[in-house]
C-alpha positions in Angstrom: -9.0 -21.8 5.3 -9.6 -23.4 1.9 -7.9 -21.8 -1.2 -9.5 -24.1 -3.8 -9.7 -23.2 -7.4 -12.5 -20.6 -8.2 -14.7 -20.2 -11.1 -14.6 -17.1 -13.2 -17.6 -15.8 -11.4 -16.3 -16.6 -7.9 -13.0 -14.8 -8.7 -14.9 -11.8 -10.0 -17.1 -11.7 -6.8 -13.9 -11.9 -4.7 -12.3 -9.0 -6.7 -15.2 -7.0 -6.1 -15.0 -7.7 -2.2 -11.3 -6.9 -2.4 -11.8 -3.5 -4.1 -14.6 -2.6 -1.7 -12.2 -3.3 1.2 -9.4 -1.3 -0.5 -11.7 1.7 -1.1 -11.9 2.0 2.8 -8.1 2.2 3.2 -6.5 5.5 2.9 -2.8 4.3 2.6 -1.4 0.8 1.7 2.3 -0.1 2.3 3.9 -3.4 1.5 7.2 -3.9 3.4 9.6 -5.7 1.3 13.3 -6.8 1.3 15.5 -8.4 -1.3 16.7 -11.1 1.0 15.8 -12.8 4.3 17.4 -11.9 7.7 17.3 -8.2 7.4 14.7 -7.7 10.1 11.8 -6.8 7.6 9.1 -8.2 9.9 10.4 -6.4 12.9 10.3 -3.1 10.9 6.7 -3.9 9.6 5.4 -4.8 13.1 7.0 -1.7 14.7 5.8 0.6 12.0 2.1 -0.7 12.4 2.3 -0.3 16.3 3.9 3.2 16.1 1.2 4.3 13.6 -1.5 2.9 15.7 -0.2 4.8 18.8 -0.5 7.9 17.1 -4.2 7.3 16.7 -4.3 6.0 13.3 -6.6 2.8 12.5 -4.0 0.3 11.3 -4.3 -3.2 9.7 -1.1 -5.4 9.7 -1.4 -8.2 7.2 1.3 -11.1 7.3 1.5 -12.6 3.8 4.7 -14.7 4.8 2.9 -18.0 4.3 6.0 -20.3 4.9 7.6 -18.2 7.7 5.1 -16.1 9.5 6.6 -14.0 12.2 4.3 -11.1 13.1 2.3 -13.2 15.4 5.3 -13.9 17.5 6.7 -10.4 17.5 3.4 -9.1 18.8 2.8 -11.9 21.3 -0.3 -13.2 19.4 0.9 -16.8 18.6 -1.8 -18.3 20.6 -4.6 -16.0 19.1 -6.5 -17.8 16.4 -8.4 -16.0 13.5 -12.2 -16.4 14.4 -15.1 -16.1 12.0 -18.4 -14.3 11.7 -20.3 -16.0 9.2 -18.5 -16.2 6.0 -15.9 -13.5 7.1 -12.8 -13.9 9.1 -12.2 -11.5 12.0 -8.7 -9.9 12.4 -6.9 -10.4 15.8 -7.2 -7.2 17.8 -3.7 -6.2 19.0 -5.1 -2.8 20.4 -8.3 -0.7 19.6 -6.4 0.9 16.7 -4.5 -2.2 15.4 -5.8 -5.4 13.7 -3.7 -8.3 12.6 -4.1 -11.1 10.1 -1.7 -13.7 9.7 -1.5 -17.5 8.5 -0.4 -18.3 11.8 -4.0 -17.6 13.2 -5.4 -20.5 11.1 -2.8 -23.1 12.0 -3.8 -25.9 14.4 -0.4 -26.0 16.0 1.9 -23.1 16.1 4.8 -25.1 14.6 2.8 -26.6 11.7 4.5 -25.8 8.3 2.4 -24.6 5.3 3.3 -26.8 2.4 2.0 -25.3 -0.8 2.5 -24.0 -4.2 2.1 -20.5 -5.8 -1.7 -20.7 -6.8 -2.6 -21.5 -2.9 -0.6 -18.7 -1.6 -2.2 -16.4 -4.3 -5.7 -17.5 -3.1 -4.8 -17.2 0.6 -3.7 -13.5 0.1 -6.8 -12.8 -1.8 -8.9 -14.3 1.0 -7.1 -12.2 3.5 -8.0 -9.1 1.6 -11.5 -9.8 0.5 -12.8 -12.2 3.0 -11.9 -10.5 6.3 -13.8 -7.8 8.3 -11.1 -5.3 8.5 -13.4 -2.3 8.6 -12.1 1.2 7.5 -8.3 1.9 8.0 -5.9 4.6 7.8 -3.2 2.3 6.9 -2.9 -1.0 5.7 0.7 -2.6 6.2 1.5 -5.7 4.4 4.5 -7.8 5.4 5.9 -9.7 2.5 8.1 -12.5 2.3 11.9 -11.6 1.0 12.4 -11.7 -2.8 10.3 -10.9 -5.9 8.2 -13.9 -6.1 4.3 -14.7 -6.0 3.6 -12.8 -2.7 4.7 -9.2 -3.6 3.8 -9.6 -7.3 0.1 -10.6 -6.1 0.1 -7.4 -3.8 1.4 -5.2 -6.7 -1.2 -6.8 -9.1 -4.2 -6.6 -6.5 -3.8 -3.9 -4.1 -4.4 -0.6 -5.9 -2.5 2.4 -4.8 0.0 0.4 -2.8 3.4 1.7 -2.0 6.6 -0.2 -1.1 8.8 0.4 1.9 12.1 -1.6 1.3 14.3 -2.8 4.2 17.9 -3.5 4.0 21.0 -4.0 6.0 24.2 -2.1 5.4 26.3 -4.9 3.8 26.9 -5.0 0.2 25.3 -8.4 -0.4 22.2 -7.2 1.1 22.2 -3.9 -1.1 22.6 -5.9 -4.2 19.2 -7.7 -3.5 17.8 -4.4 -2.5 18.6 -2.9 -6.0 16.7 -6.1 -7.5 13.7 -5.2 -5.3 13.9 -1.6 -6.6 13.9 -2.9 -10.1 11.1 -5.3 -9.6 8.9 -2.3 -8.0 9.7 -0.3 -11.2 8.9 -3.0 -13.6 5.5 -3.8 -12.0 4.8 0.0 -11.4 4.7 -0.2 -7.6 5.7 3.2 -6.3 8.5 3.3 -3.4 7.6 5.2 -0.5 11.3 4.8 0.9 14.1 2.6 2.1 15.1 1.9 5.8 18.6 0.7 6.7 18.1 -1.9 9.5 20.9 -3.3 11.8 22.9 -0.1 11.0 25.4 -0.1 13.8 25.3 -1.7 17.4 23.7 0.0 20.4 25.7 -0.9 23.5 23.1 -2.0 26.2 25.1 -0.5 29.0 25.9 3.1 27.7 23.7 3.4 24.7 26.7 4.3 22.3 26.5 3.1 18.8 29.3 1.2 17.0 29.3 0.4 13.3 30.1 -3.3 13.3 28.6 -4.2 10.1 29.3 -0.7 8.2 26.5 2.0 8.2 25.2 4.2 5.4 24.7 1.8 2.5 21.0 2.0 2.4 21.1 5.9 2.3 23.7 5.8 -0.6 21.5 3.2 -2.4 18.4 5.4 -1.9 20.3 8.5 -3.2 21.7 6.4 -6.2 18.2 5.3 -7.1 16.6 8.8 -6.7 14.5 7.3 -3.6 13.6 8.8 -0.1 15.9 7.5 2.6 13.5 7.0 5.7 16.1 6.4 8.4 18.2 3.7 10.2 17.6 1.3 12.9 20.6 -0.1 14.8 21.3 -3.7 16.1 19.8 -3.2 19.6 19.7 -6.0 22.3 16.5 -4.4 23.3 14.8 -5.1 20.0 15.7 -8.8 20.2 14.2 -8.8 23.9 11.1 -7.0 22.8 10.4 -9.5 19.8 11.1 -12.6 21.8 8.4 -11.4 24.4 5.9 -10.0 21.9 6.5 -6.4 22.7 7.0 -3.7 20.1 10.0 -1.2 20.2 7.7 1.7 20.6 6.1 0.1 23.7 9.6 -0.8 25.3 12.3 1.3 26.9 14.7 1.1 24.1 17.4 3.5 22.7 15.7 2.7 19.4 12.6 4.4 20.0 13.9 7.7 18.7 15.1 6.2 15.6 11.7 4.6 15.0 10.0 7.8 15.5 12.1 9.6 13.1 11.4 6.9 10.5 7.7 7.2 11.1 7.8 10.9 10.9 9.9 10.6 7.5 7.3 8.1 6.1 4.4 10.4 7.0 6.2 13.2 5.4 6.8 11.3 2.3 3.2 9.9 2.0 1.6 13.3 2.6 3.9 15.0 0.2 2.5 13.1 -2.8 -0.8 15.2 -3.0 1.1 18.5 -3.3 3.3 17.1 -5.9 0.2 16.5 -7.9 -0.8 20.1 -7.6 -3.2 19.8 -4.5 -2.9 22.2 -1.7 -2.6 21.1 1.9 -2.3 23.1 5.2 0.2 23.0 7.9 -0.3 24.7 11.2 2.2 26.1 13.7 1.1 27.2 17.3 2.6 30.8 17.8 3.2 33.0 20.9 5.2 36.4 20.5 6.4 35.5 17.1 8.0 32.1 17.8 6.7 28.5 18.3 4.5 28.3 21.4 5.4 26.3 24.4 1.8 25.5 24.8 -0.1 24.0 21.9 -3.6 24.5 23.6 -2.9 27.9 24.9 -1.1 29.6 22.0 -2.1 33.2 21.1 -2.4 32.3 17.2 -1.8 29.6 14.8 0.3 30.3 11.7 -1.4 28.4 9.0 0.5 27.6 5.8 -1.0 26.6 2.4 1.5 24.5 0.5 1.5 23.5 -3.1 4.3 21.6 -5.0 6.4 22.0 -1.8 6.0 25.7 -1.9 4.3 28.1 0.3 1.3 29.8 -1.6 -0.4 31.3 1.4 0.2 32.3 5.1 -2.5 33.1 7.5 -2.3 34.0 11.1 -5.6 32.9 12.8 -6.8 33.1 16.5 -8.0 29.7 17.8 -11.1 29.2 20.0 -10.6 29.2 23.9 -9.0 26.0 25.1 -10.9 23.1 26.3 -10.3 19.4 25.5 -10.7 18.4 21.9 -11.5 21.9 20.8 -8.3 23.0 19.2 -7.8 19.8 17.1 -11.5 19.9 15.8 -10.9 23.7 14.9 -7.7 22.7 13.2 -9.6 20.1 11.3 -12.2 22.5 10.3 -9.5 24.9 8.9 -8.2 22.1 6.6 -4.9 21.5 8.4 -3.2 18.2 7.7 0.0 18.6 9.7 0.9 20.4 13.0 4.4 21.2 14.0 4.8 21.6 17.7 7.5 21.7 20.3 5.7 18.8 22.1 2.2 17.4 22.5 0.3 15.5 25.1 -0.7 12.0 24.4 -4.5 13.0 24.4 -4.0 15.7 21.9 -1.9 13.6 19.6 -4.5 10.7 19.7 -7.1 13.3 18.9 -5.3 14.8 16.0 -4.4 11.4 14.7 -8.0 10.3 14.6 -8.8 13.4 12.7 -6.2 12.5 10.1 -3.7 15.3 11.3 0.0 14.5 11.3 1.9 15.7 14.3 5.5 16.7 14.1 6.8 17.0 17.7 10.2 18.1 19.1 10.4 21.2 17.0 13.0 23.9 18.1 11.9 27.4 19.3 11.9 29.5 16.1 9.7 31.6 13.9 7.0 29.7 11.9 8.4 30.8 8.7 11.8 29.1 9.5 10.0 26.1 10.9 8.0 25.6 7.8 11.0 25.9 5.6 12.8 23.1 7.5 9.6 20.8 7.4 9.5 21.2 3.6 13.2 20.3 3.4 12.7 17.2 5.5 14.6 18.4 8.4 12.0 18.4 11.0 10.9 14.9 12.5 9.1 13.9 15.5 11.3 13.6 18.7 10.0 12.2 21.9 8.8 14.2 24.8 8.3 13.1 28.3 5.0 15.1 29.2 1.8 13.3 28.9 -0.3 16.2 29.4 -2.4 17.9 26.8 0.0 20.8 26.4 3.2 21.2 24.5 6.6 20.8 26.0 10.0 21.8 24.3 12.1 18.7 23.3 13.9 17.1 26.4 11.6 19.0 29.0 10.6 16.9 31.8 7.1 17.7 33.2 7.1 17.9 36.9 3.4 18.6 37.9 0.5 16.4 38.0 
């Protein structure tokens, strides 16, 4: 890759390509941290994998030019970035996740990238404008720590981008996070939320958590700044093992899976909440049988569909869905304009189908009336919990499906 000086015309043409690409991306997130060593890249990689596992089309862009780690975390260090004519082709981690990293253009994996700011800015612009990404639901950008050229380039180039800030509980890290918050505010980069990483230690034997380095600092910082707190991830030996082997948390048998799913659910809630704040109406569906949450998503008697504006319910309908058949209910919900479904559980097939239709799924909800569930959802109390059933019907949280 070359990042030589561009003429004004070349710069303008590249800007047009960047904007054409960004117009095809629904949501853009830059994952930031005030200092290094807080696990920011691990968080970025696992957010991308978790979202792609829900059926979203995700692009993961590593702009840490001097210390790229995304390729190693996802087992892609030997995968080069190929070209198709004048465009680069992203590395395909899965059918729903594409990755671009400077690691993919290095001749040897341990080669350093020795360059100054203008080269880095040019490389980031090429990764945005000269890569055949295709349409994306999410573009997640892993930025190096601090408030230098890379995050500033993203803030000035990627319209509609929002920041996810990662910290650890220690005060020295929180002080740097406060600098990141002020950076975002000065460059008018909205903040989607704060994640507290390395929050407690998870015992690999019993799964119990111990607060070695304190806990709760990230949540307090978020509250003091008036920002959403997305959740905590502990120090978990399974995370280290997964990263060293190029395996994501969400693909491993880790105690941290539940924490990650909570963060993803809260992030989706925050991102989906913004249109409602602006006065737009969006719809939330709850499958109902005998007045409470149905145990069977595909076989419920009715769907309670709530129209929400400004975090308030403005209309409540009870609609009868069409007869159950693979894919029919998700298509019907999309036709009703639903953007979120609250369920007790959901099979992977239905979850993927809903995700492809742009419908968020909130799984693991308790048995309750739809009116109470919608209140809890709008208050941020309902988050996705893992279920063990892989079939296309709902299960209650913790239920083990025994049939085949």
